[in-house]
C-alpha positions in Angstrom: 110.6 154.7 -39.8 110.2 156.6 -43.2 107.5 156.4 -45.4 109.3 155.7 -48.7 112.5 156.0 -50.0 114.2 158.1 -52.1 117.1 158.0 -54.7 119.0 160.7 -56.5 118.1 160.0 -60.2 120.8 160.0 -63.0 122.1 163.9 -62.9 122.3 163.1 -58.8 119.9 165.9 -58.4 116.4 165.2 -58.4 114.7 162.5 -56.0 112.6 159.8 -56.9 110.8 157.6 -55.2 112.4 154.2 -54.2 109.5 151.9 -55.3 107.4 153.6 -57.5 104.9 151.3 -57.4 104.5 151.5 -53.8 103.8 155.1 -53.7 99.7 155.1 -53.7 99.9 151.9 -50.8 98.6 152.7 -47.4 100.9 153.0 -44.7 101.5 149.7 -42.6 102.0 149.3 -39.0 105.3 149.3 -37.4 105.5 147.0 -34.7 108.6 147.8 -32.5 111.3 145.7 -32.1 112.1 143.5 -29.8 115.4 142.9 -27.7 116.6 139.8 -29.7 116.8 141.8 -33.0 119.0 144.9 -31.9 122.3 144.9 -33.5 124.9 147.5 -33.4 125.5 150.0 -35.9 128.0 149.0 -38.9 131.4 150.6 -38.1 134.9 149.2 -37.8 138.2 149.3 -40.1 136.8 145.5 -41.9 133.8 147.1 -42.4 135.3 150.0 -44.1 137.8 148.3 -46.3 135.1 145.8 -47.4 133.2 149.2 -48.3 136.1 150.8 -50.2 136.9 147.6 -52.0 133.2 147.6 -53.6 133.0 151.2 -54.4 136.7 151.3 -56.1 135.0 148.4 -58.6 131.5 149.8 -58.9 129.5 147.3 -57.4 126.1 147.0 -55.7 125.5 144.5 -52.6 122.3 143.0 -51.6 123.8 143.7 -48.1 122.9 147.8 -48.9 120.3 147.4 -51.3 117.8 145.1 -49.3 119.0 146.8 -46.0 120.4 143.6 -44.3 120.4 144.2 -40.7 124.1 141.7 -40.4 125.8 144.3 -42.7 128.3 145.5 -40.3 128.8 141.7 -38.7 129.7 140.2 -42.6 131.5 143.2 -43.8 133.8 143.5 -40.9 134.9 140.1 -41.9 135.4 141.2 -45.2 132.0 138.9 -46.5 130.1 141.0 -48.8 127.1 139.8 -51.2 127.4 140.8 -54.9 124.4 142.0 -56.4 125.1 141.8 -60.2 123.1 143.0 -63.1 122.4 146.5 -61.6 120.5 147.8 -58.3 116.7 147.9 -60.3 114.4 145.0 -59.9 111.8 144.2 -62.2 109.4 142.8 -59.8 107.5 144.5 -57.1 107.8 141.9 -53.9 106.0 143.7 -50.9 108.8 142.6 -48.9 112.2 143.7 -51.0 113.8 146.9 -50.2 115.2 146.6 -54.0 114.4 149.8 -55.9 111.8 149.0 -58.4 111.6 150.3 -61.8 113.0 150.0 -65.9 116.8 148.7 -65.6 119.8 149.6 -67.3 121.2 147.3 -70.2 123.4 144.8 -68.8 127.1 145.8 -67.8 129.6 143.5 -69.9 132.9 145.0 -67.5 131.0 144.2 -64.1 131.8 140.1 -63.9 135.3 141.0 -64.2 134.9 143.5 -61.7 133.2 140.8 -59.5 136.2 138.7 -59.6 138.4 141.7 -59.1 136.7 142.2 -56.0 136.5 138.6 -54.8 140.2 138.6 -55.3 141.1 141.8 -53.4 138.7 140.6 -50.4 140.6 137.1 -50.3 137.2 135.5 -49.6 137.0 131.9 -49.5 133.4 131.5 -50.6 131.6 134.1 -52.0 127.7 134.7 -52.8 126.7 136.4 -56.0 123.1 137.4 -56.3 120.9 139.6 -58.8 117.9 141.5 -59.0 115.6 140.1 -61.3 115.8 141.1 -64.8 112.4 139.8 -66.8 113.6 142.1 -69.3 116.2 139.7 -70.7 116.0 137.1 -72.8 117.3 134.6 -70.3 116.7 136.5 -67.4 120.2 137.0 -66.8 121.6 133.8 -66.9 124.4 133.9 -69.2 125.8 137.2 -67.0 125.8 134.8 -64.3 127.9 132.3 -65.4 130.3 134.8 -67.1 130.7 136.3 -63.5 130.9 132.5 -61.7 133.9 131.9 -64.8 135.6 135.0 -63.9 135.6 134.3 -60.3 136.9 130.8 -61.0 139.9 132.7 -63.4 140.8 135.5 -60.9 140.1 133.4 -57.1 140.4 129.4 -58.1 140.2 128.5 -54.7 137.1 130.6 -53.5 133.8 128.5 -54.0 131.0 130.1 -55.3 127.3 130.1 -54.3 124.9 131.3 -56.7 120.9 132.8 -55.4 119.1 133.6 -58.4 115.7 134.9 -59.5 113.2 132.4 -60.3 113.9 132.5 -64.1 110.0 132.7 -64.9 109.3 132.3 -68.5 112.9 131.6 -69.4 113.8 128.3 -71.0 117.0 127.3 -70.8 118.3 129.9 -68.3 118.6 127.3 -65.5 120.7 125.5 -67.6 123.4 127.5 -68.4 123.6 128.4 -64.8 123.9 125.0 -63.7 126.7 124.3 -66.8 129.0 127.3 -65.2 129.1 124.9 -62.3 128.2 127.2 -59.1 129.3 125.1 -55.8 125.8 126.3 -54.2 122.2 126.4 -56.2 120.4 129.0 -53.9 116.5 130.2 -55.1 114.4 131.2 -52.3 110.8 130.7 -52.3 110.5 133.4 -49.5 107.2 132.7 -48.0 104.5 129.8 -48.1 102.2 129.1 -50.8 99.4 131.2 -49.6 101.1 134.3 -49.0 102.6 134.6 -52.1 99.7 136.9 -54.1 100.2 139.5 -51.3 104.1 139.0 -50.8 105.5 137.7 -54.0 102.8 138.5 -56.8 105.3 138.0 -59.6 106.4 134.8 -58.8 105.0 131.2 -58.8 105.3 129.3 -55.7 105.1 126.0 -57.9 107.6 127.3 -60.5 110.3 128.4 -57.7 110.0 124.3 -56.1 110.3 123.2 -59.7 113.4 125.5 -60.4 115.5 123.7 -57.5 114.3 120.3 -58.2 115.6 120.9 -61.9 119.0 121.9 -60.8 119.5 118.8 -58.6 118.1 116.8 -61.4 120.9 118.6 -64.2 123.8 118.3 -61.9 123.5 116.0 -58.9 127.2 117.1 -57.1 125.4 120.8 -57.1 124.2 121.6 -53.1 121.0 123.0 -53.3 119.4 125.4 -50.7 116.4 127.7 -50.1 115.2 130.2 -47.6 111.9 131.4 -46.2 110.6 134.7 -44.1 108.5 133.9 -41.3 106.5 136.6 -39.7 104.0 137.4 -42.3 101.5 136.0 -41.1 101.8 132.1 -41.8 101.3 129.4 -39.9 103.4 126.6 -38.5 101.6 124.3 -40.6 102.3 126.1 -43.5 105.6 126.3 -43.0 106.2 122.5 -41.8 104.6 122.0 -45.6 107.1 123.8 -47.0 109.9 122.0 -45.6 108.5 118.9 -47.0 108.0 120.5 -50.2 111.8 121.2 -50.4 112.9 117.5 -49.2 110.6 116.0 -52.1 112.6 118.5 -54.2 115.7 117.6 -53.1 117.1 120.4 -51.7 120.0 120.0 -49.1 120.3 123.6 -47.1 117.2 125.6 -45.9 117.6 129.0 -43.9 114.3 130.3 -41.6 114.6 134.1 -40.8 112.4 136.5 -39.4 111.2 139.5 -41.7 111.2 143.1 -41.3 109.6 145.8 -42.7 111.7 148.1 -44.8 109.4 150.5 -45.0 105.5 151.3 -43.7 104.4 151.5 -47.8 106.1 147.6 -47.5 103.9 144.0 -46.2 103.7 144.5 -42.0 105.3 142.5 -39.8 102.6 140.0 -38.7 104.5 139.0 -35.1 108.2 138.8 -34.1 108.7 135.0 -33.6 110.8 134.2 -30.5 114.2 132.6 -31.2 113.1 129.5 -29.2 110.5 129.1 -32.4 113.5 129.2 -34.5 114.7 126.9 -32.7 111.7 124.1 -32.8 111.5 125.0 -36.7 115.4 124.1 -36.6 114.4 120.8 -35.1 111.5 119.9 -37.4 113.5 120.7 -40.3 116.6 118.8 -39.4 114.1 115.6 -38.7 112.8 116.2 -42.2 116.4 115.3 -43.7 118.1 119.0 -44.4 121.5 118.3 -44.6 121.9 121.6 -42.8 119.3 124.1 -41.5 120.3 127.9 -40.1 117.5 129.4 -38.4 117.1 132.4 -36.3 115.7 135.8 -36.2 118.7 137.1 -38.1 119.3 134.2 -40.3 119.8 135.5 -44.1 120.6 133.4 -47.2 124.1 134.8 -47.2 124.6 135.4 -43.7 127.7 133.2 -42.6 127.4 131.3 -46.0 130.9 130.7 -46.0 130.9 129.0 -42.3 127.7 127.4 -43.7 128.8 126.0 -46.7 131.8 123.9 -45.0 129.3 122.8 -42.6 127.1 121.4 -45.4 130.3 119.6 -46.6 131.1 117.9 -43.7 127.2 117.1 -43.4 127.6 115.7 -47.0 130.7 113.2 -46.2 129.2 112.2 -42.7 125.8 111.2 -44.8 127.5 109.7 -47.7 129.7 107.1 -45.5 126.2 105.9 -43.7 
């Protein structure tokens, strides 16, 4: 595995570090992946078609930027998770492969291009996420809202899931996003509170938890969703406590997946959690009252999101009828 990924600068010639804040970090151990985490390299007509539309509309996707292992499967089915507000994040989380630095100004034409791509891909369900934009007064909330509204016009039948930053110290930002009426509001806690300082140093666990609770308070009809990674050194008891915290915040849908180390400058994998442990966690989460749980080594926030949304709707109807 490469020690640190590089990107070309704006001239397209000079390599620069993808993660400049991690250059001085010591390299961490890299554990060999077990068989249950091995996936086929992407490559199919459907994959090529999705990539062509993403390129044509000059969009970023978290599938590529975060080096998602499921990109081949998702793009073959024309499922791409749109990442708005550029490809440069203002945070430097120890788990994340998205580039860190000073972002460019917002692209006013991006919401419309995202909407056009969603229409061209004929998506029944789309996930829109973003980098953190601590440099913006509203954290990018208005840009999220404009993207939601543009998709509603271009593709009225598409359901919309947003996976937002935490909007830390951005008063009123959440209200702007919820007012645009996404079908699902997702914000990932990522890990247990005891690991925040090392894994997610720019965030605050209880702020993120409160954000999810407020989303439900603002509009009870909006489904709320959150996800965590395991394999970073957390204990089962800590994971169960996070479940309890999320249920107290009214969260409907929980995802749990295996952390994978992007480079040796990122946080190390403490262990690879076997599939049977994921099933045990899923059973525990369902017992705690989540409407839907997705837990497996390859589970990611937006993996099978369309199918999961339909299952979430069905679970909600079943729960409401009891």
